[in-house]
mmCIF file as gemmi writes it, N, C-alpha and C atoms, coordinates in Angstrom:
data_model
loop_
_atom_site.group_PDB
_atom_site.id
_atom_site.type_symbol
_atom_site.label_atom_id
_atom_site.label_alt_id
_atom_site.label_comp_id
_atom_site.label_asym_id
_atom_site.label_entity_id
_atom_site.label_seq_id
_atom_site.pdbx_PDB_ins_code
_atom_site.Cartn_x
_atom_site.Cartn_y
_atom_site.Cartn_z
_atom_site.occupancy
_atom_site.B_iso_or_equiv
_atom_site.pdbx_formal_charge
_atom_site.auth_seq_id
_atom_site.auth_asym_id
_atom_site.pdbx_PDB_model_num
ATOM 1 N N . UNK Axp A 1 ? 3.231 8.477 -13.346 1 0 ? 1 A 1
ATOM 2 C CA . UNK Axp A 1 ? 2.957 8.08 -11.983 1 0 ? 1 A 1
ATOM 3 C C . UNK Axp A 1 ? 3.681 6.761 -11.695 1 0 ? 1 A 1
ATOM 4 N N . UNK Axp A 2 ? 4.486 6.752 -10.65 1 0 ? 2 A 1
ATOM 5 C CA . UNK Axp A 2 ? 5.18 5.54 -10.242 1 0 ? 2 A 1
ATOM 6 C C . UNK Axp A 2 ? 4.499 5.029 -8.972 1 0 ? 2 A 1
ATOM 7 N N . UNK Axp A 3 ? 3.581 4.11 -9.149 1 0 ? 3 A 1
ATOM 8 C CA . UNK Axp A 3 ? 2.768 3.627 -8.038 1 0 ? 3 A 1
ATOM 9 C C . UNK Axp A 3 ? 3.627 3.004 -6.945 1 0 ? 3 A 1
ATOM 10 N N . UNK Axp A 4 ? 4.588 2.16 -7.323 1 0 ? 4 A 1
ATOM 11 C CA . UNK Axp A 4 ? 5.424 1.485 -6.327 1 0 ? 4 A 1
ATOM 12 C C . UNK Axp A 4 ? 6.223 2.492 -5.512 1 0 ? 4 A 1
ATOM 13 N N . UNK Axp A 5 ? 6.75 3.522 -6.153 1 0 ? 5 A 1
ATOM 14 C CA . UNK Axp A 5 ? 7.526 4.538 -5.431 1 0 ? 5 A 1
ATOM 15 C C . UNK Axp A 5 ? 6.628 5.322 -4.481 1 0 ? 5 A 1
ATOM 16 N N . UNK Axp A 6 ? 5.432 5.645 -4.93 1 0 ? 6 A 1
ATOM 17 C CA . UNK Axp A 6 ? 4.476 6.352 -4.067 1 0 ? 6 A 1
ATOM 18 C C . UNK Axp A 6 ? 4.107 5.487 -2.857 1 0 ? 6 A 1
ATOM 19 N N . UNK Axp A 7 ? 3.935 4.193 -3.076 1 0 ? 7 A 1
ATOM 20 C CA . UNK Axp A 7 ? 3.62 3.277 -1.97 1 0 ? 7 A 1
ATOM 21 C C . UNK Axp A 7 ? 4.765 3.26 -0.973 1 0 ? 7 A 1
ATOM 22 N N . UNK Axp A 8 ? 5.987 3.194 -1.476 1 0 ? 8 A 1
ATOM 23 C CA . UNK Axp A 8 ? 7.16 3.209 -0.592 1 0 ? 8 A 1
ATOM 24 C C . UNK Axp A 8 ? 7.226 4.507 0.216 1 0 ? 8 A 1
ATOM 25 N N . UNK Axp A 9 ? 6.911 5.616 -0.429 1 0 ? 9 A 1
ATOM 26 C CA . UNK Axp A 9 ? 6.921 6.903 0.27 1 0 ? 9 A 1
ATOM 27 C C . UNK Axp A 9 ? 5.885 6.916 1.394 1 0 ? 9 A 1
ATOM 28 N N . UNK Axp A 10 ? 4.704 6.413 1.102 1 0 ? 10 A 1
ATOM 29 C CA . UNK Axp A 10 ? 3.641 6.346 2.113 1 0 ? 10 A 1
ATOM 30 C C . UNK Axp A 10 ? 4.053 5.41 3.245 1 0 ? 10 A 1
ATOM 31 N N . UNK Axp A 11 ? 4.619 4.255 2.908 1 0 ? 11 A 1
ATOM 32 C CA . UNK Axp A 11 ? 5.073 3.316 3.937 1 0 ? 11 A 1
ATOM 33 C C . UNK Axp A 11 ? 6.144 3.939 4.819 1 0 ? 11 A 1
ATOM 34 N N . UNK Axp A 12 ? 6.994 4.76 4.228 1 0 ? 12 A 1
ATOM 35 C CA . UNK Axp A 12 ? 8.064 5.406 4.993 1 0 ? 12 A 1
ATOM 36 C C . UNK Axp A 12 ? 7.553 6.304 6.096 1 0 ? 12 A 1
ATOM 37 N N . UNK Axp A 13 ? 6.316 6.757 5.972 1 0 ? 13 A 1
ATOM 38 C CA . UNK Axp A 13 ? 5.742 7.61 7.015 1 0 ? 13 A 1
ATOM 39 C C . UNK Axp A 13 ? 5.137 6.78 8.151 1 0 ? 13 A 1
ATOM 40 N N . UNK Axp A 14 ? 5.082 5.46 7.978 1 0 ? 14 A 1
ATOM 41 C CA . UNK Axp A 14 ? 4.584 4.553 9.012 1 0 ? 14 A 1
ATOM 42 C C . UNK Axp A 14 ? 5.737 4.212 9.952 1 0 ? 14 A 1
ATOM 43 N N . UNK Axp A 15 ? 5.502 4.306 11.252 1 0 ? 15 A 1
ATOM 44 C CA . UNK Axp A 15 ? 6.559 4.057 12.24 1 0 ? 15 A 1
ATOM 45 C C . UNK Axp A 15 ? 7.269 2.729 12.035 1 0 ? 15 A 1
ATOM 46 N N . UNK Axp A 16 ? 6.537 1.705 11.673 1 0 ? 16 A 1
ATOM 47 C CA . UNK Axp A 16 ? 7.12 0.37 11.519 1 0 ? 16 A 1
ATOM 48 C C . UNK Axp A 16 ? 8.15 0.311 10.396 1 0 ? 16 A 1
ATOM 49 N N . UNK Axp A 17 ? 8.051 1.225 9.432 1 0 ? 17 A 1
ATOM 50 C CA . UNK Axp A 17 ? 8.926 1.163 8.263 1 0 ? 17 A 1
ATOM 51 C C . UNK Axp A 17 ? 9.866 2.354 8.132 1 0 ? 17 A 1
ATOM 52 N N . UNK Axp A 18 ? 9.793 3.282 9.067 1 0 ? 18 A 1
ATOM 53 C CA . UNK Axp A 18 ? 10.64 4.471 9 1 0 ? 18 A 1
ATOM 54 C C . UNK Axp A 18 ? 12.11 4.067 8.92 1 0 ? 18 A 1
ATOM 55 N N . UNK Axp A 19 ? 12.785 4.553 7.9 1 0 ? 19 A 1
ATOM 56 C CA . UNK Axp A 19 ? 14.206 4.289 7.744 1 0 ? 19 A 1
ATOM 57 C C . UNK Axp A 19 ? 14.56 2.957 7.12 1 0 ? 19 A 1
ATOM 58 N N . UNK Axp A 20 ? 13.585 2.088 6.904 1 0 ? 20 A 1
ATOM 59 C CA . UNK Axp A 20 ? 13.921 0.79 6.316 1 0 ? 20 A 1
ATOM 60 C C . UNK Axp A 20 ? 13.089 0.426 5.102 1 0 ? 20 A 1
ATOM 61 N N . UNK Axp A 21 ? 12.268 1.355 4.634 1 0 ? 21 A 1
ATOM 62 C CA . UNK Axp A 21 ? 11.409 1.053 3.489 1 0 ? 21 A 1
ATOM 63 C C . UNK Axp A 21 ? 12.22 0.771 2.228 1 0 ? 21 A 1
ATOM 64 N N . UNK Axp A 22 ? 13.382 1.393 2.093 1 0 ? 22 A 1
ATOM 65 C CA . UNK Axp A 22 ? 14.221 1.159 0.913 1 0 ? 22 A 1
ATOM 66 C C . UNK Axp A 22 ? 14.852 -0.228 0.912 1 0 ? 22 A 1
ATOM 67 N N . UNK Axp A 23 ? 14.847 -0.88 2.058 1 0 ? 23 A 1
ATOM 68 C CA . UNK Axp A 23 ? 15.423 -2.226 2.159 1 0 ? 23 A 1
ATOM 69 C C . UNK Axp A 23 ? 14.402 -3.317 1.833 1 0 ? 23 A 1
ATOM 70 N N . UNK Axp A 24 ? 13.148 -2.932 1.694 1 0 ? 24 A 1
ATOM 71 C CA . UNK Axp A 24 ? 12.096 -3.909 1.417 1 0 ? 24 A 1
ATOM 72 C C . UNK Axp A 24 ? 12.066 -4.275 -0.061 1 0 ? 24 A 1
ATOM 73 N N . UNK Axp A 25 ? 11.898 -5.555 -0.336 1 0 ? 25 A 1
ATOM 74 C CA . UNK Axp A 25 ? 11.654 -5.96 -1.719 1 0 ? 25 A 1
ATOM 75 C C . UNK Axp A 25 ? 10.157 -5.816 -1.971 1 0 ? 25 A 1
ATOM 76 N N . UNK Axp A 26 ? 9.763 -5.878 -3.22 1 0 ? 26 A 1
ATOM 77 C CA . UNK Axp A 26 ? 8.344 -5.755 -3.554 1 0 ? 26 A 1
ATOM 78 C C . UNK Axp A 26 ? 7.519 -6.904 -2.984 1 0 ? 26 A 1
ATOM 79 N N . UNK Axp A 27 ? 8.165 -8.01 -2.641 1 0 ? 27 A 1
ATOM 80 C CA . UNK Axp A 27 ? 7.444 -9.195 -2.18 1 0 ? 27 A 1
ATOM 81 C C . UNK Axp A 27 ? 7.601 -9.485 -0.694 1 0 ? 27 A 1
ATOM 82 N N . UNK Axp A 28 ? 8.361 -8.669 0.035 1 0 ? 28 A 1
ATOM 83 C CA . UNK Axp A 28 ? 8.493 -8.878 1.482 1 0 ? 28 A 1
ATOM 84 C C . UNK Axp A 28 ? 7.134 -8.719 2.153 1 0 ? 28 A 1
ATOM 85 N N . UNK Axp A 29 ? 6.87 -9.565 3.142 1 0 ? 29 A 1
ATOM 86 C CA . UNK Axp A 29 ? 5.614 -9.477 3.889 1 0 ? 29 A 1
ATOM 87 C C . UNK Axp A 29 ? 5.643 -8.248 4.789 1 0 ? 29 A 1
ATOM 88 N N . UNK Axp A 30 ? 4.746 -7.319 4.526 1 0 ? 30 A 1
ATOM 89 C CA . UNK Axp A 30 ? 4.687 -6.111 5.337 1 0 ? 30 A 1
ATOM 90 C C . UNK Axp A 30 ? 4.22 -6.428 6.748 1 0 ? 30 A 1
ATOM 91 N N . UNK Axp A 31 ? 3.392 -7.447 6.901 1 0 ? 31 A 1
ATOM 92 C CA . UNK Axp A 31 ? 2.921 -7.834 8.228 1 0 ? 31 A 1
ATOM 93 C C . UNK Axp A 31 ? 4.052 -8.462 9.039 1 0 ? 31 A 1
ATOM 94 N N . UNK Axp A 32 ? 4.916 -9.237 8.391 1 0 ? 32 A 1
ATOM 95 C CA . UNK Axp A 32 ? 6.077 -9.804 9.084 1 0 ? 32 A 1
ATOM 96 C C . UNK Axp A 32 ? 7.068 -8.712 9.48 1 0 ? 32 A 1
ATOM 97 N N . UNK Axp A 33 ? 7.048 -7.601 8.754 1 0 ? 33 A 1
ATOM 98 C CA . UNK Axp A 33 ? 7.975 -6.498 9.004 1 0 ? 33 A 1
ATOM 99 C C . UNK Axp A 33 ? 7.421 -5.474 10 1 0 ? 33 A 1
ATOM 100 N N . UNK Axp A 34 ? 6.206 -5.703 10.502 1 0 ? 34 A 1
ATOM 101 C CA . UNK Axp A 34 ? 5.684 -4.839 11.553 1 0 ? 34 A 1
ATOM 102 C C . UNK Axp A 34 ? 4.372 -4.129 11.273 1 0 ? 34 A 1
ATOM 103 N N . UNK Axp A 35 ? 3.801 -4.311 10.084 1 0 ? 35 A 1
ATOM 104 C CA . UNK Axp A 35 ? 2.507 -3.689 9.798 1 0 ? 35 A 1
ATOM 105 C C . UNK Axp A 35 ? 1.422 -4.387 10.618 1 0 ? 35 A 1
ATOM 106 N N . UNK Axp A 36 ? 0.633 -3.604 11.322 1 0 ? 36 A 1
ATOM 107 C CA . UNK Axp A 36 ? -0.473 -4.182 12.09 1 0 ? 36 A 1
ATOM 108 C C . UNK Axp A 36 ? -1.796 -3.683 11.511 1 0 ? 36 A 1
ATOM 109 N N . UNK Axp A 37 ? -2.903 -4.078 12.118 1 0 ? 37 A 1
ATOM 110 C CA . UNK Axp A 37 ? -4.207 -3.72 11.557 1 0 ? 37 A 1
ATOM 111 C C . UNK Axp A 37 ? -4.429 -2.211 11.559 1 0 ? 37 A 1
ATOM 112 N N . UNK Axp A 38 ? -4.005 -1.526 12.607 1 0 ? 38 A 1
ATOM 113 C CA . UNK Axp A 38 ? -4.148 -0.075 12.652 1 0 ? 38 A 1
ATOM 114 C C . UNK Axp A 38 ? -3.302 0.571 11.557 1 0 ? 38 A 1
ATOM 115 N N . UNK Axp A 39 ? -2.079 0.075 11.395 1 0 ? 39 A 1
ATOM 116 C CA . UNK Axp A 39 ? -1.198 0.599 10.351 1 0 ? 39 A 1
ATOM 117 C C . UNK Axp A 39 ? -1.738 0.343 8.96 1 0 ? 39 A 1
ATOM 118 N N . UNK Axp A 40 ? -2.401 -0.798 8.772 1 0 ? 40 A 1
ATOM 119 C CA . UNK Axp A 40 ? -2.946 -1.097 7.443 1 0 ? 40 A 1
ATOM 120 C C . UNK Axp A 40 ? -4.124 -0.175 7.117 1 0 ? 40 A 1
ATOM 121 N N . UNK Axp A 41 ? -4.894 0.209 8.134 1 0 ? 41 A 1
ATOM 122 C CA . UNK Axp A 41 ? -5.988 1.167 7.907 1 0 ? 41 A 1
ATOM 123 C C . UNK Axp A 41 ? -5.405 2.534 7.559 1 0 ? 41 A 1
ATOM 124 N N . UNK Axp A 42 ? -4.373 2.958 8.285 1 0 ? 42 A 1
ATOM 125 C CA . UNK Axp A 42 ? -3.711 4.229 7.983 1 0 ? 42 A 1
ATOM 126 C C . UNK Axp A 42 ? -3.137 4.201 6.567 1 0 ? 42 A 1
ATOM 127 N N . UNK Axp A 43 ? -2.538 3.084 6.208 1 0 ? 43 A 1
ATOM 128 C CA . UNK Axp A 43 ? -1.975 2.916 4.874 1 0 ? 43 A 1
ATOM 129 C C . UNK Axp A 43 ? -3.062 3.021 3.812 1 0 ? 43 A 1
ATOM 130 N N . UNK Axp A 44 ? -4.177 2.344 4.04 1 0 ? 44 A 1
ATOM 131 C CA . UNK Axp A 44 ? -5.281 2.386 3.086 1 0 ? 44 A 1
ATOM 132 C C . UNK Axp A 44 ? -5.779 3.822 2.9 1 0 ? 44 A 1
ATOM 133 N N . UNK Axp A 45 ? -5.956 4.544 3.985 1 0 ? 45 A 1
ATOM 134 C CA . UNK Axp A 45 ? -6.441 5.924 3.897 1 0 ? 45 A 1
ATOM 135 C C . UNK Axp A 45 ? -5.455 6.814 3.144 1 0 ? 45 A 1
ATOM 136 N N . UNK Axp A 46 ? -4.17 6.631 3.41 1 0 ? 46 A 1
ATOM 137 C CA . UNK Axp A 46 ? -3.146 7.414 2.712 1 0 ? 46 A 1
ATOM 138 C C . UNK Axp A 46 ? -3.122 7.079 1.22 1 0 ? 46 A 1
ATOM 139 N N . UNK Axp A 47 ? -3.294 5.812 0.889 1 0 ? 47 A 1
ATOM 140 C CA . UNK Axp A 47 ? -3.334 5.395 -0.517 1 0 ? 47 A 1
ATOM 141 C C . UNK Axp A 47 ? -4.553 5.985 -1.217 1 0 ? 47 A 1
ATOM 142 N N . UNK Axp A 48 ? -5.689 5.954 -0.542 1 0 ? 48 A 1
ATOM 143 C CA . UNK Axp A 48 ? -6.901 6.517 -1.137 1 0 ? 48 A 1
ATOM 144 C C . UNK Axp A 48 ? -6.722 8.005 -1.425 1 0 ? 48 A 1
ATOM 145 N N . UNK Axp A 49 ? -6.092 8.693 -0.493 1 0 ? 49 A 1
ATOM 146 C CA . UNK Axp A 49 ? -5.867 10.129 -0.687 1 0 ? 49 A 1
ATOM 147 C C . UNK Axp A 49 ? -4.858 10.386 -1.806 1 0 ? 49 A 1
ATOM 148 N N . UNK Axp A 50 ? -3.765 9.655 -1.807 1 0 ? 50 A 1
ATOM 149 C CA . UNK Axp A 50 ? -2.701 9.872 -2.794 1 0 ? 50 A 1
ATOM 150 C C . UNK Axp A 50 ? -3.181 9.606 -4.216 1 0 ? 50 A 1
ATOM 151 N N . UNK Axp A 51 ? -3.919 8.504 -4.39 1 0 ? 51 A 1
ATOM 152 C CA . UNK Axp A 51 ? -4.323 8.08 -5.732 1 0 ? 51 A 1
ATOM 153 C C . UNK Axp A 51 ? -5.761 8.474 -6.087 1 0 ? 51 A 1
ATOM 154 N N . UNK Axp A 52 ? -6.431 9.142 -5.159 1 0 ? 52 A 1
ATOM 155 C CA . UNK Axp A 52 ? -7.804 9.587 -5.386 1 0 ? 52 A 1
ATOM 156 C C . UNK Axp A 52 ? -8.711 8.415 -5.79 1 0 ? 52 A 1
ATOM 157 N N . UNK Axp A 53 ? -8.638 7.364 -4.988 1 0 ? 53 A 1
ATOM 158 C CA . UNK Axp A 53 ? -9.439 6.155 -5.212 1 0 ? 53 A 1
ATOM 159 C C . UNK Axp A 53 ? -10.112 5.769 -3.901 1 0 ? 53 A 1
ATOM 160 N N . UNK Axp A 54 ? -11.011 4.807 -3.99 1 0 ? 54 A 1
ATOM 161 C CA . UNK Axp A 54 ? -11.63 4.246 -2.794 1 0 ? 54 A 1
ATOM 162 C C . UNK Axp A 54 ? -11.548 2.728 -2.895 1 0 ? 54 A 1
ATOM 163 N N . UNK Axp A 55 ? -11.006 2.104 -1.86 1 0 ? 55 A 1
ATOM 164 C CA . UNK Axp A 55 ? -10.894 0.646 -1.862 1 0 ? 55 A 1
ATOM 165 C C . UNK Axp A 55 ? -12.273 0.031 -1.658 1 0 ? 55 A 1
ATOM 166 N N . UNK Axp A 56 ? -12.713 -0.819 -2.59 1 0 ? 56 A 1
ATOM 167 C CA . UNK Axp A 56 ? -13.996 -1.506 -2.411 1 0 ? 56 A 1
ATOM 168 C C . UNK Axp A 56 ? -13.852 -2.61 -1.358 1 0 ? 56 A 1
ATOM 169 N N . UNK Axp A 57 ? -14.966 -3.038 -0.83 1 0 ? 57 A 1
ATOM 170 C CA . UNK Axp A 57 ? -14.964 -4.054 0.231 1 0 ? 57 A 1
ATOM 171 C C . UNK Axp A 57 ? -14.157 -5.296 -0.142 1 0 ? 57 A 1
ATOM 172 N N . UNK Axp A 58 ? -14.229 -5.716 -1.418 1 0 ? 58 A 1
ATOM 173 C CA . UNK Axp A 58 ? -13.532 -6.951 -1.802 1 0 ? 58 A 1
ATOM 174 C C . UNK Axp A 58 ? -12.007 -6.828 -1.742 1 0 ? 58 A 1
ATOM 175 N N . UNK Axp A 59 ? -11.479 -5.603 -1.66 1 0 ? 59 A 1
ATOM 176 C CA . UNK Axp A 59 ? -10.028 -5.416 -1.537 1 0 ? 59 A 1
ATOM 177 C C . UNK Axp A 59 ? -9.597 -5.093 -0.108 1 0 ? 59 A 1
ATOM 178 N N . UNK Axp A 60 ? -10.544 -5.025 0.794 1 0 ? 60 A 1
ATOM 179 C CA . UNK Axp A 60 ? -10.221 -4.723 2.195 1 0 ? 60 A 1
ATOM 180 C C . UNK Axp A 60 ? -9.921 -6.019 2.941 1 0 ? 60 A 1
ATOM 181 N N . UNK Axp A 61 ? -8.754 -6.563 2.657 1 0 ? 61 A 1
ATOM 182 C CA . UNK Axp A 61 ? -8.331 -7.801 3.293 1 0 ? 61 A 1
ATOM 183 C C . UNK Axp A 61 ? -6.814 -7.81 3.444 1 0 ? 61 A 1
ATOM 184 N N . UNK Axp A 62 ? -6.34 -8.72 4.235 1 0 ? 62 A 1
ATOM 185 C CA . UNK Axp A 62 ? -4.907 -8.817 4.541 1 0 ? 62 A 1
ATOM 186 C C . UNK Axp A 62 ? -4.085 -9.05 3.268 1 0 ? 62 A 1
ATOM 187 N N . UNK Axp A 63 ? -4.612 -9.832 2.346 1 0 ? 63 A 1
ATOM 188 C CA . UNK Axp A 63 ? -3.888 -10.158 1.115 1 0 ? 63 A 1
ATOM 189 C C . UNK Axp A 63 ? -3.581 -8.903 0.288 1 0 ? 63 A 1
ATOM 190 N N . UNK Axp A 64 ? -4.515 -7.96 0.246 1 0 ? 64 A 1
ATOM 191 C CA . UNK Axp A 64 ? -4.336 -6.74 -0.555 1 0 ? 64 A 1
ATOM 192 C C . UNK Axp A 64 ? -3.213 -5.854 -0.028 1 0 ? 64 A 1
ATOM 193 N N . UNK Axp A 65 ? -2.877 -5.996 1.254 1 0 ? 65 A 1
ATOM 194 C CA . UNK Axp A 65 ? -1.864 -5.153 1.878 1 0 ? 65 A 1
ATOM 195 C C . UNK Axp A 65 ? -0.65 -5.949 2.355 1 0 ? 65 A 1
ATOM 196 N N . UNK Axp A 66 ? -0.507 -7.175 1.843 1 0 ? 66 A 1
ATOM 197 C CA . UNK Axp A 66 ? 0.534 -8.079 2.309 1 0 ? 66 A 1
ATOM 198 C C . UNK Axp A 66 ? 1.941 -7.664 1.887 1 0 ? 66 A 1
ATOM 199 N N . UNK Axp A 67 ? 2.06 -7.015 0.729 1 0 ? 67 A 1
ATOM 200 C CA . UNK Axp A 67 ? 3.377 -6.635 0.212 1 0 ? 67 A 1
ATOM 201 C C . UNK Axp A 67 ? 3.224 -5.405 -0.673 1 0 ? 67 A 1
ATOM 202 N N . UNK Axp A 68 ? 4.336 -4.813 -1.014 1 0 ? 68 A 1
ATOM 203 C CA . UNK Axp A 68 ? 4.309 -3.662 -1.917 1 0 ? 68 A 1
ATOM 204 C C . UNK Axp A 68 ? 3.708 -4.077 -3.256 1 0 ? 68 A 1
ATOM 205 N N . UNK Axp A 69 ? 4.067 -5.257 -3.741 1 0 ? 69 A 1
ATOM 206 C CA . UNK Axp A 69 ? 3.516 -5.743 -5.011 1 0 ? 69 A 1
ATOM 207 C C . UNK Axp A 69 ? 1.994 -5.915 -4.927 1 0 ? 69 A 1
ATOM 208 N N . UNK Axp A 70 ? 1.503 -6.484 -3.827 1 0 ? 70 A 1
ATOM 209 C CA . UNK Axp A 70 ? 0.06 -6.682 -3.664 1 0 ? 70 A 1
ATOM 210 C C . UNK Axp A 70 ? -0.672 -5.341 -3.625 1 0 ? 70 A 1
ATOM 211 N N . UNK Axp A 71 ? -0.091 -4.374 -2.922 1 0 ? 71 A 1
ATOM 212 C CA . UNK Axp A 71 ? -0.707 -3.044 -2.861 1 0 ? 71 A 1
ATOM 213 C C . UNK Axp A 71 ? -0.69 -2.401 -4.24 1 0 ? 71 A 1
ATOM 214 N N . UNK Axp A 72 ? 0.45 -2.51 -4.927 1 0 ? 72 A 1
ATOM 215 C CA . UNK Axp A 72 ? 0.559 -1.929 -6.272 1 0 ? 72 A 1
ATOM 216 C C . UNK Axp A 72 ? -0.489 -2.54 -7.206 1 0 ? 72 A 1
ATOM 217 N N . UNK Axp A 73 ? -0.659 -3.848 -7.136 1 0 ? 73 A 1
ATOM 218 C CA . UNK Axp A 73 ? -1.652 -4.513 -7.988 1 0 ? 73 A 1
ATOM 219 C C . UNK Axp A 73 ? -3.065 -4.038 -7.662 1 0 ? 73 A 1
ATOM 220 N N . UNK Axp A 74 ? -3.37 -3.904 -6.377 1 0 ? 74 A 1
ATOM 221 C CA . UNK Axp A 74 ? -4.699 -3.445 -5.971 1 0 ? 74 A 1
ATOM 222 C C . UNK Axp A 74 ? -4.938 -2.013 -6.421 1 0 ? 74 A 1
ATOM 223 N N . UNK Axp A 75 ? -3.97 -1.137 -6.174 1 0 ? 75 A 1
ATOM 224 C CA . UNK Axp A 75 ? -4.113 0.265 -6.577 1 0 ? 75 A 1
ATOM 225 C C . UNK Axp A 75 ? -4.22 0.379 -8.089 1 0 ? 75 A 1
ATOM 226 N N . UNK Axp A 76 ? -3.454 -0.413 -8.812 1 0 ? 76 A 1
ATOM 227 C CA . UNK Axp A 76 ? -3.486 -0.367 -10.282 1 0 ? 76 A 1
ATOM 228 C C . UNK Axp A 76 ? -4.873 -0.695 -10.816 1 0 ? 76 A 1
ATOM 229 N N . UNK Axp A 77 ? -5.556 -1.637 -10.19 1 0 ? 77 A 1
ATOM 230 C CA . UNK Axp A 77 ? -6.9 -1.974 -10.659 1 0 ? 77 A 1
ATOM 231 C C . UNK Axp A 77 ? -7.884 -0.841 -10.402 1 0 ? 77 A 1
ATOM 232 N N . UNK Axp A 78 ? -7.605 -0.034 -9.387 1 0 ? 78 A 1
ATOM 233 C CA . UNK Axp A 78 ? -8.491 1.079 -9.047 1 0 ? 78 A 1
ATOM 234 C C . UNK Axp A 78 ? -8.195 2.321 -9.866 1 0 ? 78 A 1
ATOM 235 N N . UNK Axp A 79 ? -6.942 2.529 -10.216 1 0 ? 79 A 1
ATOM 236 C CA . UNK Axp A 79 ? -6.539 3.734 -10.944 1 0 ? 79 A 1
ATOM 237 C C . UNK Axp A 79 ? -6.881 3.621 -12.417 1 0 ? 79 A 1
ATOM 238 N N . UNK Axp A 80 ? -6.665 2.462 -13.018 1 0 ? 80 A 1
ATOM 239 C CA . UNK Axp A 80 ? -6.873 2.267 -14.459 1 0 ? 80 A 1
ATOM 240 C C . UNK Axp A 80 ? -8.276 2.596 -14.945 1 0 ? 80 A 1
ATOM 241 N N . UNK Axp A 81 ? -9.329 2.108 -14.272 1 0 ? 81 A 1
ATOM 242 C CA . UNK Axp A 81 ? -10.674 2.393 -14.794 1 0 ? 81 A 1
ATOM 243 C C . UNK Axp A 81 ? -10.965 3.895 -14.899 1 0 ? 81 A 1
ATOM 244 N N . UNK Axp A 82 ? -10.422 4.695 -13.99 1 0 ? 82 A 1
ATOM 245 C CA . UNK Axp A 82 ? -10.657 6.131 -14.031 1 0 ? 82 A 1
ATOM 246 C C . UNK Axp A 82 ? -9.933 6.79 -15.199 1 0 ? 82 A 1
ATOM 247 N N . UNK Axp A 83 ? -8.809 6.207 -15.6 1 0 ? 83 A 1
ATOM 248 C CA . UNK Axp A 83 ? -8.024 6.788 -16.694 1 0 ? 83 A 1
ATOM 249 C C . UNK Axp A 83 ? -8.671 6.521 -18.053 1 0 ? 83 A 1
ATOM 250 N N . UNK Axp A 84 ? -9.5 5.497 -18.126 1 0 ? 84 A 1
ATOM 251 C CA . UNK Axp A 84 ? -10.125 5.124 -19.403 1 0 ? 84 A 1
ATOM 252 C C . UNK Axp A 84 ? -11.252 6.057 -19.782 1 0 ? 84 A 1
């Protein structure tokens, strides 16, 4: 499973990132690039479906969705416990 690639694929389906997701670095601010609150909710739902996880309240914040790296780190913490 390549979490970062899956995140990029999901972001590519968001209007704000269509056609430019491959140009993003892992640390680019997704909010500066056009992600809004509605888009972040859509992103969260798509991530939950893709990785079969549920974001706990403590991860439902702007910081968790600020960049591809931040999302990857958040998803990684949710996926690992299930694999153990």
